[in-house]
N, C-alpha and C positions, 0 to 999 in steps of 0.2 A: 287703411294705411296703404300708401302708394307702394307699388312693387319695386324692389331694388333692381336697378339696371345693371346687369352683369355683361350683357352683350351691347357694346357701345355702338351708336349709330355710325353709319359710313360717312366718310368725309373725303375731300379731294386728296388729302394726304392722310389716309386712315390710321397710320401708325405714328405719324409725326416724326419720321426717321430723320436724323441729322445727316448733313452732307459730309461729315467727317467721322473718322474714328481714330483712336489713340495711336494706332500703328501706321496707318497711311498718312496721317497728318501729325507729324512730330511736334508741332507748335502747341498742341493741346496736351496738358499733363495728364497722365493716366490716373484713374481712380483705383486705389490699391485695394480697399475693402470697405464693407458696410459696418459702421459702428453700432447703429441702432435705428429703429424705425417704429412708428406708432402701430402699424399693422400692415399686412400684405394679403393680396389675393393669391390663392394657391396657383392660379394660372399665370399670374404676372408678379413674380417675386422680386424683392428688393435687389437680389444679386444680379438681376438682369442689367443693372446699370454699371456693373463693374467691368473693367477691361475695355474692350472696343465699344466706345460710346455709341448707343443707338442700334448696335447689331444684335445684342442679346434679347431685346424686347423691352417693353415698358414695365414700370412698377406702378401698381395700383393699390390703394388701401383696401382692406377687407370689406366685403359687402355688409358684414355685420356692423361695421363702423361707419356706414354711409350716413347715418343720422348725425354723426359728429361733424361739425363744420370745419374741422381742422385735421390735417395729417402732416407728418414730418418724416424725414429721413436724414440721417447723419452719416457723412462719408469721410473717409480719410484719403487724402491725396498721396501720391508716391513720395513726395518731398515737400517741405515748406516752400512757398513761393509768394511773391508779391503778385496779386491778382490784377491783370489788365482787363480781361473780358470774361464774363460768364455767359455761356449760351445754354438756354434751357428749352426743352420741349415739354410742354405741360398738357395735362388732360383734365378738363373740367375745373381748372383752377381759376377762381375769380381774382385772387390776389396771390402774390408770392413774396416771400421774405427770405433773406439769406443771412445766417449768423456764422461767425468763424472763430476758431480757437487754435490751440497747439496741442499736439499729442504729448508733449513733455510737461504740460501743465498739471498741477495736482488735481486729483479727482474732485469734482464738485465745483470747480471754478466756473463762474458764469461765462458763457460765450458773448462775443461782441457782435453788434449788428453791422455788417458790411453793406448790405442792400436793404434799405428800409422797405416797408410794405409797398408793393407796386401793383397797380391794377392791370389785369389781363383781359377779363371778361366783364362786360357791363351787366347790370341786373336783368336787362331785357334779353341779352344773349343767354344768360344762365337759365332764365325761365323758359325761353323758347327752345333751348337745346341747340343753338347755332354757334358755329365757331368754337367748338369745344377743344379743338387741338390748336395750340398756339406755339410758335417758335419765336423766342425773344433773345436779343443780345443786350446785355447790360455792361456798361463801361464806367469809367472813372466819373463821368458826369452824374451817374446815379448812386455811386458809392459814397460812404461816409469819408470825408476828407482826411480824417486822422487815422481811421482803421486801415484804409487802403495803403498806407505807407509801410506797413509791416508785412512780414511773411507768415503765411498760415498753411496748415495742412489738414485741419479739421473744418468741415463745412456742413452746416445744418440747413436744410431747405424746408421751409414751412409753407405748405399749400393750404389755402382756405377757400371754402365755397359756402358762404352764408346764405345765398339766395335760393339754393335748392338742396334738399336733404335726402334725396333718393338716388344719388349718383356717387361714383367712386372717383376721387381725385387722385392724381399721381403724376409721374414724369415719364416721358418716352426716351429722354437722353439728358445727360449733363456734360457740358464741356467747359473746361477751365483753361484759359490761355494766360500764361505767366508774363510778367512785364519784360523779361529778358528775351522772349520769343520774337522772331521777326515780325514786323508790322504787316507784311504782305507775303503771300506765297508766290506771287508773280515774279518770275525771274526775267529781268530785262537783259537783252543782249548787250555786251560791252560796247561802249562807244568806239567806233572805228577811228583810227588816226587819220586826220585830214590828208588827202592826197596832195602831193607837191604839185606846183605849177607844171613842172616838167611832165609829171605823170598824166595830168589832165590833157596837156597838149599832145602827149604821146598817144593817148586813147583816141582823140578825135582826128589827129592829123598825121599819125604815124611817127616814126622815129624822128626825134628832134635833136638838136645839137647836144652834146654831152655836157657834163658839169663844167669841164674845162673851158668849154666854148659857150657857157650859158649867157654871156654878155653879148654874144653875136646877135646882131639885129634879126628880128623875125622877118622872114621873106614872104610869108603868105598873108593875105588880107584876113582870112579866117583866124589865123593864129594871133594876129594883132588885136582883133576884136575880142577874143577870149581873154587875152592879157589885160585889156582895158577894163573889161567887166570885173575881173578878179581884183584889180587895183581899186576900182570904184567901191566894191563891196567891202574891202578892207578899210578904206577911208571913211565909209559911211555905214558902219554895221547897224543892224536892225535893233 
């Protein structure tokens, strides 16, 4: 029997840490608690995914469950939201699937599939043990077109690795961006009000006639050239 791999091989991003966390990036909704999970490694517990995403560490399935090709974890979000984006950091996951539900549903009601099974690792990568850490963004294009229209606060993430049975699958972080969140965190500077002709002429040629005398003919050749260029730009905008 092959030895269970508890110490994972090194990678360029060995922990698969996310670039955000729920406090420094308010567009991501916080994970409130863990509802259930298939199993956990004593060193990498499921509660690592709660709170500041990616900071607490990863969740891995128990080494005793490594022969099982599937592991899952069920999370509860801070509040029900329409899901715009799901960002996942995965470990040894060949495929991933996400199901959703509501905390106010009666017990036993089946969850709905938001993200159908998506491939993350090829059979070759799985067998060779390469690219075991993945970071993926899933959006509306991958989501079920009907399920995505509603608000959810329960999320079950199913990790599968059918090509290799001596490894522990898991997640290094989970991020959920709601629809009402800003599309981008980039803050653009407000557009400045176009300067008046007088201000432009003032800048290049010093004090010009006041508003009361703005119809007074311009006396310098440079000022006349500037005015001509401004008029031409207004008449023939790009």
